[in-house]
N, C-alpha and C positions, 0 to 999 in steps of 0.2 A: 140191439139186444145182446149180441155176442160180446160187444165191448163192455157192457154193464156186467155181464157174468164174469168176464175176465178180470175186471176191476174188483169185483166182489171177492173173487178167488184170491187175488193178490192181497187184498185187505185181510182175509181170513188167515193166509199164510203169515203175513206180517204180524198179526195179533198173536198167533200161536207161537211164533219165534220170540216175540217180546215177553210173553208169559213164561216160556221156558227159560229165557235169560234172567228174568227177575226171580223165578223159583230157584235157579242155580245159585244166584248171588245171595238169596235169603238163607240158603243152607250154611252160609258162613256168618252172616250178620246176626241171625236169630240165636244160634248157640253162643256167639260171642256176647250178646246182650244178656242172655240168661246166666252165663258163666260169671260175667262181671257183676251182675245183680246179686248172685249168691255169695260171691266174695265180699261185696260191699256190706251185705246184711250180716255175714259171719264176723266181720271185723267191727261193725258199728254197734251191734247189740252188747257185746261184753264191755266195750269202752263206755257206751252210754250208761249202762247200769252201774258199772263200777264208779264212774264219775258222779252219778246221781247219789249213790249210796254214801260216798265220801265227800259230798259237796262242801267246799270251803277248806278242805284239807289238802295236804301235799299231793296226794294221788289225783285229786280233782284238778289241781293247778297244772300238773304235768300233762294229764290227758287232754285238758282243754287247750294247752299250748300245742300239743301234737295235732289236734284236729284243726286248729287255726293254721298251722303250717300246711296241713293237707289241703285246706281251702285255697291257700296262696300259690300252690304249685300247679302250673298248667299240665294237663294230662299228656299233651304231646311232648313236653320237655321231660316229664317223668318217663315217658316211653323211650325217648332217646337215651336217657341215663340207664334204663334197664337193658337196652340193646348193647350199650358200651360195656356194661358190667358182665352180664350173663352170656352174651353172644360173642362179643369181641374179646373180652378179657378172660372169662372162664370157659368159653366154648361149650356151655351146657346145652344151649339151644341155637337154632339158626337165627339169623338177624331179621328174617322176614319170609314171606311167602306162606302158602298153605298147600300141603300135600294132597288134600282131598280126603274125604271120609272113606274112600276105597282103600287107603293105606292103613286103615285101622283107627279105632277110637282113641287109642293112646297117642298115636302120632298126631291126630287132629287136635286133641286137647293140649298136647305139648306145644303145638304151633300157636294156639290161642291163649296160652297162659300169660305171656308177657303183655299182649294187648289188653287182656282182661284185667290184669293188675293195674295197668296204666289208667284204664277207665274206672276201675273200682275205687281207687284210693281217694280221689276228691269226693266221690259220691258217698263213700263211707264216712268221711269227715262231716259232710252235711247231715247225714242220717244220724250220726252219733250225737251231734249237737241238738237236733230236734228231739231225739229220744231222751236225752238228758233233761231238757226243759220240760217235756211232757211228764216225765216221771216225777220231777221235783214238784211240779204243780199238783200232781195227784197225791203226793205224800202229805199235803196239807188238808186233805179231805177228812171228814168226820169218821168214815168207815175205816180209814187207816189208823186213826187214834184208837178206835174200838178194837181193832185187831191187835194192836200193840198192848192194849190194856188186858187182853185175854192171854197174853204171854207169848204171842207169835214172835219169832226171831226176825231180825232185820231182813235177811235174804228171803225168808218165807213171805214177809210182807211185800217185798219187791216183786217176787215171781207170781204169787197167788192173788195179790190184790192191786198193787200199783200198776204193774205192766199191762194186764188185760185192759184196764181202763185208760191207759195212755196210748194204746195202739192205734186209735183212730187217726190222729195227725201223722203218726209214723207210716201207716198204710197209705195215706195220701202222698207222702213224699216218695214211698217205694214205687207207687204207680207212675208218678211223674218221672222218676229216675229210669224206669224201664223204657218209657217212651223216649226219653232223651238218649239212652244207651242204644236203642234201636235206630233212631234217626240221626243222632249226633256223633256217630263214629266215623265221620268223613275223614278227619285229620288223622286219627289213629290208624284207620285202614290204609291210608296212604303212607304213613310212617312205616308200617310193617308190611306193606305191599300185599294186603289181604284182598282177595277178589269178592268183596261184599257189596252191599247196597250203597254204602258211602262212596266207595271208589267208583262204582258204576255211575252215580250221580255226578261225581267230579268229572269223569271222562265225558259224560253226556253234555255237561255245561261247556267244557272246552271245545267239543265238537259241534255245539249248538244243536244238539238233538233234543228238541223240545218235547217230542212224543215220549221219549224215555223218562225225562225229568217229570213230566206230568203224570205218567203212570206210577212212578215210584212215590211221588207226593201223595197221590190218591191212596195208595196202599198204606203209607205211613199214617195218614189221617184216619183211615179205617182202624189201624192198629191202636192208635191213641184213643179213639172212641170206645173200642172193645175193652182195652185195659181200664179205662175210667169206669166203665159199667161194672166190670168184675171187682174193682176196688170198692165201689159203692155196695156191692153185695157182701163183700168181706167184712164191712163194718159190723153187720149183724152177728157174724160168727165171732168176731173179735170181742165185741162188747154185748153180752146178752141183755143188758138193760135196754138196748135199742129195739129189742123185739116187742117191748111193751108199748102199746099205742099211746102216743102223746109224750113219750120219753124224749129228753133232750140229749 
């Protein structure tokens, strides 16, 4: 009986330590994923809208070429270029590491800026292309022609009519990107020596610590399910037509 109680106590201590370890690493990976997603969205929306508004023109060709280049560049290679330019060359930031949030919000965000940019650029290219295609498809709808016939300007048509109805596929991509950024930052976190979930999983795989790997995978699966559920709820907020029963 005493052996069982001792084993149960050791298990509880091990579980508590593992939970604290994952929570500590999540304090880096979660802000990094949110930071990268905000950057990706801030870059993708102007590019996608400008490209859709000037489809077939020089601006559309240039922006489409830029997004194609963004898709072709691996994020870890972009991360190394950013380190060489801003850390080694200009000495604006450190080449890697994380000072911790105890050092202040500004210091933490400064350490996450280059990794977030490296993660955000390829995702911004994907999101911009999806947004461009969705907006162009929406511009052929009858209510767009009606809005133009009433004298609405091109940008008003884009913002007030085309964009809200084109957000459903865009929100799907955003949800998928957040899950990828949270779970797929293994290489970036190792490039910048960030003590996040990705680096924890990499170290656990090298050390064959299957309990840590299993725990992180379960956490990421839960995160993916939660984000997918929230994205499904956001469809109704983005497109009011979906609130009508039987709407497509």
